[in-house]
C-alpha positions as CSV (number, residue, x, y, z in Angstrom):
1,X,10.8,10.0,44.7
2,X,7.4,8.6,45.8
3,X,4.9,6.9,43.4
4,X,1.3,6.7,44.3
5,X,-0.8,3.9,42.6
6,X,-4.6,4.5,42.8
7,X,-7.0,1.7,41.9
8,X,-9.4,3.1,39.3
9,X,-10.8,-0.3,38.3
10,X,-14.1,0.1,40.0
11,X,-14.7,3.6,38.4
12,X,-13.8,2.3,34.9
13,X,-16.1,-0.7,35.3
14,X,-18.9,1.7,36.5
15,X,-18.4,4.0,33.5
16,X,-18.4,1.1,31.1
17,X,-21.6,-0.3,32.8
18,X,-23.2,3.1,32.6
19,X,-22.4,3.3,28.9
20,X,-23.6,-0.2,28.2
21,X,-26.9,0.2,30.1
22,X,-28.0,3.2,27.9
23,X,-31.0,2.4,25.7
24,X,-31.1,2.0,22.0
25,X,-34.5,2.6,20.4
26,X,-35.6,0.8,17.3
27,X,-38.6,1.3,15.0
28,X,-39.6,-1.6,12.8
29,X,-42.2,-1.3,10.0
30,X,-43.7,-3.7,7.6
31,X,-43.3,-2.2,4.1
32,X,-46.5,-1.4,2.2
33,X,-48.6,-3.1,4.8
34,X,-52.0,-2.0,3.5
35,X,-51.3,-3.0,-0.1
36,X,-49.8,-6.3,0.9
37,X,-52.7,-7.3,3.0
38,X,-55.2,-6.4,0.2
39,X,-53.5,-9.0,-2.0
40,X,-53.8,-11.8,0.5
41,X,-56.8,-14.1,1.0
42,X,-58.9,-13.4,4.1
43,X,-58.1,-16.7,5.7
44,X,-54.4,-16.3,5.0
45,X,-53.9,-12.8,6.6
46,X,-53.9,-14.0,10.3
47,X,-51.4,-16.7,9.5
48,X,-49.0,-14.4,7.7
49,X,-49.3,-11.7,10.4
50,X,-48.6,-14.3,13.1
51,X,-45.5,-15.5,11.2
52,X,-44.2,-11.9,10.9
53,X,-44.7,-11.4,14.6
54,X,-42.9,-14.6,15.5
55,X,-39.9,-13.8,13.3
56,X,-39.6,-10.3,14.8
57,X,-40.1,-11.4,18.4
58,X,-37.6,-14.2,18.0
59,X,-35.0,-11.8,16.6
60,X,-35.6,-9.3,19.4
61,X,-35.3,-12.0,22.0
62,X,-31.6,-12.4,21.3
63,X,-30.8,-9.0,22.9
64,X,-33.1,-9.3,26.0
65,X,-34.9,-6.2,24.8
66,X,-38.5,-5.0,25.1
67,X,-40.6,-5.2,21.9
68,X,-44.0,-3.6,21.7
69,X,-46.4,-3.7,18.7
70,X,-47.6,-0.2,18.6
71,X,-49.7,-0.5,15.4
72,X,-50.7,-3.1,12.8
73,X,-47.5,-2.5,10.8
74,X,-45.3,-0.9,13.4
75,X,-43.1,-2.1,16.3
76,X,-41.0,-0.2,18.9
77,X,-38.1,-2.1,20.3
78,X,-35.8,-1.1,23.2
79,X,-32.5,-2.8,24.1
80,X,-29.4,-1.9,26.0
81,X,-26.4,-0.6,24.1
82,X,-24.2,-3.5,25.2
83,X,-26.0,-5.6,22.6
84,X,-25.5,-3.0,19.7
85,X,-22.3,-4.7,18.5
86,X,-24.2,-8.1,18.4
87,X,-26.9,-6.5,16.3
88,X,-24.3,-5.1,13.9
89,X,-22.6,-8.5,13.6
90,X,-26.0,-10.1,12.9
91,X,-26.3,-7.7,9.9
92,X,-30.1,-7.7,10.5
93,X,-30.7,-11.3,9.4
94,X,-34.4,-10.6,10.1
95,X,-34.6,-8.8,6.7
96,X,-34.0,-12.1,4.9
97,X,-36.1,-14.2,7.3
98,X,-39.1,-12.1,6.6
99,X,-38.7,-12.6,2.8
100,X,-38.7,-16.4,3.4
101,X,-42.3,-16.3,4.6
102,X,-44.4,-18.0,1.9
103,X,-47.8,-16.9,0.7
104,X,-50.2,-18.4,-1.8
105,X,-49.8,-15.3,-4.0
106,X,-46.0,-15.4,-3.8
107,X,-45.9,-11.9,-2.3
108,X,-42.5,-11.0,-0.9
109,X,-42.8,-9.4,2.5
110,X,-40.1,-6.8,3.6
111,X,-39.2,-4.8,6.6
112,X,-37.7,-1.4,7.3
113,X,-35.7,-1.0,10.5
114,X,-34.2,2.1,12.2
115,X,-32.0,1.9,15.3
116,X,-30.7,5.0,17.1
117,X,-28.8,5.8,20.3
118,X,-28.5,9.5,19.4
119,X,-29.9,11.7,22.2
120,X,-29.9,12.0,26.0
121,X,-33.4,11.0,26.8
122,X,-35.5,8.2,25.4
123,X,-37.8,10.7,23.8
124,X,-34.9,12.3,21.9
125,X,-33.7,8.8,20.8
126,X,-37.2,7.9,19.6
127,X,-37.3,11.1,17.5
128,X,-33.9,10.3,16.1
129,X,-35.0,6.8,15.2
130,X,-38.1,8.2,13.5
131,X,-35.9,10.6,11.4
132,X,-33.8,7.5,10.5
133,X,-36.9,5.6,9.5
134,X,-38.0,8.5,7.2
135,X,-34.6,8.1,5.6
136,X,-35.0,4.3,5.2
137,X,-38.5,4.7,3.7
138,X,-37.1,7.4,1.3
139,X,-34.6,4.8,0.1
140,X,-37.3,2.3,-0.8
141,X,-37.5,0.2,2.4
142,X,-36.3,-3.4,2.8
143,X,-33.3,-2.2,4.7
144,X,-32.0,-1.2,8.1
145,X,-30.1,1.8,9.4
146,X,-28.2,2.4,12.6
147,X,-27.8,6.0,13.6
148,X,-24.9,6.4,16.0
149,X,-23.2,9.7,16.9
150,X,-25.1,11.3,14.0
151,X,-23.5,8.8,11.5
152,X,-25.7,6.5,9.5
153,X,-24.8,2.9,8.7
154,X,-27.1,1.0,6.2
155,X,-27.7,-2.7,5.9
156,X,-29.7,-4.5,3.1
157,X,-31.6,-2.6,0.4
158,X,-30.4,-4.9,-2.4
159,X,-33.8,-5.6,-4.0
160,X,-35.8,-3.5,-6.5
161,X,-38.4,-1.0,-5.1
162,X,-42.0,-2.1,-5.0
163,X,-44.4,0.1,-7.0
164,X,-47.2,1.6,-5.1
165,X,-50.6,1.1,-6.7
166,X,-52.6,3.8,-5.0
167,X,-52.3,7.4,-6.3
168,X,-53.8,9.0,-3.2
169,X,-50.5,10.6,-2.2
170,X,-50.1,12.1,-5.7
171,X,-53.6,13.7,-5.3
172,X,-52.8,15.0,-1.8
173,X,-49.4,16.5,-2.9
174,X,-50.9,18.1,-6.0
175,X,-53.5,19.9,-3.8
176,X,-50.8,21.0,-1.3
177,X,-48.6,22.2,-4.2
178,X,-51.4,24.3,-5.6
179,X,-51.9,26.0,-2.2
180,X,-48.2,26.8,-1.9
181,X,-48.0,28.2,-5.4
182,X,-51.1,30.4,-4.9
183,X,-49.6,31.8,-1.6
184,X,-46.2,32.7,-3.2
185,X,-45.2,35.8,-5.1
186,X,-43.3,33.8,-7.8
187,X,-41.9,30.4,-8.4
188,X,-38.3,29.4,-9.2
189,X,-37.5,25.8,-10.4
190,X,-34.1,24.1,-10.4
191,X,-32.7,20.6,-10.8
192,X,-29.3,19.1,-10.1
193,X,-25.9,20.2,-11.4
194,X,-25.4,19.2,-15.1
195,X,-29.1,18.8,-15.5
196,X,-30.4,16.1,-17.9
197,X,-33.7,15.9,-19.8
198,X,-35.5,14.4,-16.8
199,X,-34.6,17.4,-14.7
200,X,-35.5,19.8,-17.5
201,X,-38.7,18.0,-18.5
202,X,-39.8,18.0,-14.8
203,X,-39.1,21.7,-14.6
204,X,-41.1,22.3,-17.8
205,X,-44.1,20.4,-16.3
206,X,-43.9,22.4,-13.1
207,X,-43.7,25.6,-15.1
208,X,-47.0,24.9,-16.8
209,X,-48.5,23.9,-13.4
210,X,-47.5,27.4,-12.1
211,X,-48.7,29.3,-15.2
212,X,-52.1,27.6,-14.9
213,X,-52.4,29.3,-11.5
214,X,-51.5,32.7,-13.0
215,X,-48.2,33.0,-11.3
216,X,-44.8,33.7,-12.8
217,X,-42.3,30.8,-13.0
218,X,-38.6,30.7,-14.0
219,X,-36.2,27.8,-14.5
220,X,-32.7,28.2,-13.3
221,X,-30.2,27.0,-15.8
222,X,-26.5,27.8,-15.4
223,X,-25.4,24.8,-17.4
224,X,-23.2,25.4,-20.5
225,X,-22.7,21.8,-21.5
226,X,-24.1,20.2,-24.6
227,X,-26.4,17.9,-22.7
228,X,-29.6,19.7,-23.6
229,X,-28.5,21.6,-26.7
230,X,-31.0,19.9,-29.0
231,X,-33.9,20.5,-26.6
232,X,-33.0,24.2,-26.0
233,X,-32.9,24.8,-29.8
234,X,-36.5,23.5,-30.0
235,X,-37.5,25.6,-26.9
236,X,-36.0,28.8,-28.5
237,X,-38.5,28.5,-31.4
238,X,-41.4,29.4,-29.2
239,X,-41.4,33.1,-28.0
240,X,-43.3,32.2,-24.8
241,X,-40.2,30.7,-23.4
242,X,-37.9,33.6,-24.2
243,X,-37.4,34.6,-20.5
244,X,-38.0,31.2,-19.0
245,X,-34.4,30.2,-18.4
246,X,-32.5,32.4,-16.0
247,X,-28.9,32.4,-14.7
248,X,-27.7,31.6,-11.2
249,X,-26.9,35.3,-10.6
250,X,-30.3,36.5,-11.7
251,X,-32.0,34.0,-9.4
252,X,-30.0,35.1,-6.4
253,X,-30.9,38.7,-7.1
254,X,-34.6,38.1,-7.4
255,X,-35.4,35.4,-4.8
256,X,-37.1,36.5,-1.6
257,X,-38.9,35.0,1.4
258,X,-42.2,34.9,-0.6
259,X,-40.6,32.9,-3.5
260,X,-41.5,29.3,-3.8
261,X,-38.4,27.2,-4.7
262,X,-39.2,23.9,-6.5
263,X,-36.4,21.4,-6.7
264,X,-36.8,18.5,-9.1
265,X,-34.8,15.3,-9.7
266,X,-32.6,15.7,-6.6
267,X,-32.9,16.1,-2.9
268,X,-29.3,16.5,-1.9
269,X,-28.0,19.8,-0.6
270,X,-24.7,19.7,-2.4
271,X,-26.1,18.5,-5.7
272,X,-28.7,21.2,-6.6
273,X,-28.0,23.7,-9.3
274,X,-27.6,26.7,-6.9
275,X,-27.1,25.6,-3.2
276,X,-27.1,29.3,-2.1
277,X,-30.8,29.6,-2.8
278,X,-31.7,27.0,-0.1
279,X,-31.1,29.5,2.7
280,X,-32.9,32.5,1.0
281,X,-36.4,31.2,1.2
282,X,-38.5,29.2,3.7
283,X,-40.7,27.7,1.0
284,X,-39.1,24.7,-0.6
285,X,-40.8,21.8,-2.5
286,X,-38.9,18.7,-3.5
287,X,-40.0,16.3,-6.2
288,X,-37.6,13.4,-6.7
289,X,-37.4,9.7,-7.4
290,X,-33.9,8.8,-6.1
291,X,-33.2,6.9,-2.9
292,X,-32.8,9.3,0.0
293,X,-29.2,10.1,1.0
294,X,-28.1,11.3,4.4
295,X,-27.4,14.9,3.1
296,X,-31.0,15.5,2.1
297,X,-32.6,19.0,2.3
298,X,-34.1,19.1,5.7
299,X,-36.1,22.3,5.6
300,X,-38.5,21.4,2.8
301,X,-42.1,22.5,3.2
302,X,-43.4,19.7,0.9
303,X,-41.6,16.6,-0.3
304,X,-42.8,14.2,-3.0
305,X,-40.1,11.5,-3.1
306,X,-41.2,8.1,-4.4
307,X,-38.3,5.8,-5.2
308,X,-40.5,3.3,-7.1
309,X,-41.1,5.9,-9.8
310,X,-39.1,5.7,-13.0
311,X,-38.3,9.4,-13.1
312,X,-39.1,12.8,-11.7
313,X,-41.0,13.4,-15.0
314,X,-43.4,10.5,-14.1
315,X,-44.1,12.1,-10.7
316,X,-44.7,15.6,-12.2
317,X,-47.0,14.1,-14.8
318,X,-49.1,12.5,-12.0
319,X,-49.3,15.8,-10.2
320,X,-50.5,17.5,-13.4
321,X,-53.2,14.8,-13.8
322,X,-54.5,15.2,-10.3
323,X,-54.4,18.9,-9.8
324,X,-57.8,20.5,-9.1
325,X,-56.9,23.3,-11.6
326,X,-57.1,22.2,-15.2
327,X,-53.6,22.1,-16.7
328,X,-53.2,22.1,-20.5
329,X,-49.7,21.0,-21.4
330,X,-48.2,22.5,-24.5
331,X,-46.7,20.0,-27.0
332,X,-43.1,20.7,-26.2
333,X,-43.8,20.5,-22.4
334,X,-45.4,17.1,-22.8
335,X,-42.5,16.0,-25.1
336,X,-39.9,17.1,-22.5
337,X,-41.7,15.1,-19.8
338,X,-42.0,12.1,-22.1
339,X,-38.3,12.4,-22.9
340,X,-37.4,12.4,-19.2
341,X,-39.3,9.1,-18.7
342,X,-37.7,7.7,-21.9
343,X,-34.2,8.6,-20.7
344,X,-34.4,7.3,-17.2
345,X,-36.1,4.0,-18.3
346,X,-33.7,3.5,-21.2
347,X,-36.6,3.5,-23.7
348,X,-39.0,1.8,-21.2
349,X,-36.7,-1.1,-20.5
350,X,-35.6,-0.4,-16.9
351,X,-37.6,0.5,-13.8
352,X,-40.9,0.7,-15.5
353,X,-44.2,0.0,-13.7
354,X,-47.9,0.3,-14.5
355,X,-47.9,3.9,-13.5
356,X,-44.9,4.6,-15.8
357,X,-46.9,3.5,-18.8
358,X,-50.0,5.4,-17.6
359,X,-48.0,8.6,-17.4
360,X,-46.6,8.0,-20.8
361,X,-50.0,7.3,-22.3
362,X,-51.4,10.6,-20.8
363,X,-48.5,12.5,-22.4
364,X,-49.0,10.7,-25.7
365,X,-52.5,12.0,-25.7
366,X,-51.2,15.6,-25.4
367,X,-49.6,15.3,-28.8
368,X,-46.1,14.0,-28.2
369,X,-44.1,13.6,-31.4
370,X,-41.9,10.6,-30.6
371,X,-39.7,11.2,-33.7
372,X,-38.8,14.7,-32.5
373,X,-38.2,13.4,-29.0
374,X,-35.9,10.7,-30.4
375,X,-33.9,13.3,-32.2
376,X,-33.1,15.1,-28.9
377,X,-31.1,11.9,-27.9
378,X,-29.2,11.6,-31.1
379,X,-25.4,11.9,-30.9
380,X,-23.1,13.3,-33.5
381,X,-20.5,11.0,-35.2
382,X,-17.7,12.5,-33.0
383,X,-19.5,11.7,-29.8
384,X,-20.4,8.2,-31.0
385,X,-16.7,7.5,-31.8
386,X,-15.7,8.7,-28.3
387,X,-18.2,6.3,-26.8
388,X,-17.0,3.4,-29.0
389,X,-13.4,4.1,-27.9
390,X,-14.4,4.0,-24.2
391,X,-16.2,0.7,-24.7
392,X,-13.2,-0.7,-26.6
393,X,-10.8,0.1,-23.7
394,X,-13.0,-1.2,-20.9
395,X,-11.7,-3.8,-18.5
396,X,-13.6,-6.5,-16.6
397,X,-13.4,-6.9,-12.9
398,X,-15.1,-9.5,-10.7
399,X,-15.9,-11.5,-13.8
400,X,-18.9,-9.4,-14.9
401,X,-18.3,-5.7,-14.1
402,X,-17.0,-3.4,-16.7
403,X,-14.9,-0.4,-15.8
404,X,-13.8,2.2,-18.3
405,X,-12.1,5.6,-18.3
406,X,-12.8,8.7,-20.4
407,X,-9.6,10.7,-20.3
408,X,-10.7,13.9,-22.1
409,X,-11.6,17.0,-20.1
410,X,-14.6,18.6,-21.6
411,X,-18.0,20.1,-20.5
412,X,-20.2,17.2,-21.6
413,X,-17.9,14.5,-20.2
414,X,-20.7,13.4,-17.8
415,X,-23.1,12.8,-20.7
416,X,-20.5,10.8,-22.7
417,X,-19.7,8.7,-19.6
418,X,-23.4,8.0,-19.0
419,X,-24.0,6.9,-22.6
420,X,-20.8,4.8,-22.6
421,X,-22.0,3.1,-19.4
422,X,-25.4,2.3,-21.1
423,X,-23.6,1.0,-24.1
424,X,-21.4,-1.4,-22.0
425,X,-24.6,-3.0,-20.6
426,X,-25.5,-4.2,-24.1
427,X,-22.6,-6.6,-24.1
428,X,-23.4,-10.1,-23.0
429,X,-22.1,-11.3,-19.6
430,X,-21.7,-7.8,-18.3
431,X,-24.1,-7.2,-15.3
432,X,-22.9,-3.8,-14.3
433,X,-20.7,-1.0,-15.8
434,X,-18.9,2.1,-14.5
435,X,-17.4,4.8,-16.6
436,X,-15.1,7.4,-15.0
437,X,-14.4,10.9,-16.4
438,X,-13.4,14.4,-15.4
439,X,-15.6,17.5,-15.1
440,X,-13.5,20.6,-14.1
441,X,-11.8,19.7,-10.8
442,X,-14.1,16.8,-10.1
443,X,-14.1,13.2,-11.2
444,X,-17.5,11.8,-12.2
445,X,-18.6,8.2,-12.2
446,X,-21.7,6.8,-14.1
447,X,-22.9,3.4,-12.9
448,X,-25.4,1.2,-14.6
449,X,-26.7,-2.3,-13.9
450,X,-29.2,-4.8,-15.3
451,X,-30.5,-5.3,-11.7
452,X,-28.3,-8.1,-10.4
453,X,-25.9,-5.7,-8.8
454,X,-26.9,-2.6,-6.8
455,X,-24.8,0.2,-8.3
456,X,-26.5,2.7,-5.9
457,X,-25.0,1.0,-2.8
458,X,-21.6,1.0,-4.4
459,X,-21.5,4.6,-5.5
460,X,-23.1,5.8,-2.3
461,X,-19.9,4.8,-0.5
462,X,-18.2,7.4,-2.8
463,X,-20.7,10.2,-2.0
464,X,-23.1,9.5,-4.8
465,X,-26.6,8.0,-5.1
466,X,-29.3,6.9,-7.4
467,X,-31.1,3.6,-7.9
468,X,-30.2,-0.1,-8.1
469,X,-29.8,0.0,-11.9
470,X,-28.7,3.6,-12.4
471,X,-26.5,5.7,-10.2
472,X,-23.8,8.4,-10.3
473,X,-21.2,10.1,-8.1
474,X,-18.8,13.1,-8.2
475,X,-15.5,12.8,-6.3
476,X,-13.2,15.6,-5.3
477,X,-9.5,15.5,-4.3
478,X,-8.6,12.3,-6.2
479,X,-7.2,11.6,-9.7
480,X,-9.0,9.4,-12.2
481,X,-6.7,6.5,-11.4
482,X,-7.1,6.9,-7.7
483,X,-10.9,7.1,-8.2
484,X,-10.8,3.9,-10.2
485,X,-8.9,2.0,-7.5
486,X,-11.2,3.3,-4.8
487,X,-14.2,2.2,-6.9
488,X,-12.7,-1.3,-7.2
489,X,-12.2,-1.4,-3.4
490,X,-15.9,-0.4,-3.0
491,X,-17.0,-3.1,-5.4
492,X,-15.1,-5.7,-3.5
493,X,-16.5,-4.3,-0.2
494,X,-20.0,-4.6,-1.7
495,X,-19.6,-8.3,-2.6
496,X,-18.1,-9.0,0.8
497,X,-21.1,-7.4,2.6
498,X,-23.6,-9.5,0.6
499,X,-21.6,-12.6,1.4
500,X,-20.4,-13.3,-2.1
């Protein structure tokens, strides 16, 4: 027997060196540059910009890369892949350093960073980094993402989104939406699975938008739960809306290439009411206020996604205000939009900005009956007792996080879980709450926070999404108890990542 030993060391070293010498392309952007600079004094602007530049150049210098300032608020940064692990270990400390820059007006500066090594050529990698940047901006900025082998890894994103003061984008989107509606044969509107009043209210607003342009509009509603039962009773009293709500089957039969599909209150491919419709038309509009997830709808013709907004109803109200065509909302349409804002802000408590109250004031002028809206949210005594039982059996983890389980299988389990999560936040010393329940063969989680803990980052790890103070997830293939344990693991992971 003869053994041959061949020295492959040189080849292995060459392969490793080839891999390490590949380029990673990074795009760095200063969030809300124009609005931030407008708030600074003239003599302070050069000093602040110089400090930002110094922080970014110092951070980039650690990896021997090339940093180019391509615009006033934009940088392109190239470094070799051998330094990628070092960048990951650093966890983008630059995000916190930028926030430490002091201004006379106490304005907090933030960055958005996108790193990518996906692609063969540098041009492909730059395009990939730009797509990753769009994702970061869609999540509210103030965070970084690394795109590697088509997998996204997020860092930061723990602070509240900053409200944009200019309404130019709303005006531009309203004009573009009018053109798309005019060019279509008909319009179909749908929200997310188990739609709430924000999704339905937004749909009602878009319905009136479409009707004002003399086109037919239909809202897809395959939900049989009790979530919107009070609203639907009020809607049934007006004969105009007799054929407004259509089933999934009817929508699939009547949609064609000339149909405009408007999706409200979600942007995720697996969370829309009827996913099959996404491939049956090339004209898709998305109006959403949630932080962008990696499984977003990519083939949308028009996207109006603003994470600073309190609700999709707020965004739709702005579009109605700035449309060139005069749009006269009927009372129930204005009330449904108002109810959507009320629900997502918890009666104007969470995530409200100046524009939220401006939208609410506009709707109030349209004849909103607040008492009638309030009645839509009322729970019967049975539901109230269920919520009380969930709260009573909640347990506390990590000193201030409440976790509870709703063990009854029923159609409106998600609604009960959401209300119970809201109720838990009214208890002192609880900063976040999670309620777990079952819907069919899925386990649902409703997460709420007063702002100290980012429930969106926690539930995103379980395939969900939302906002810092309000998020949700649906899990398949696990029992309620397994989901609970996985949730606790993710909560611990969250605290570990933020260094607490």
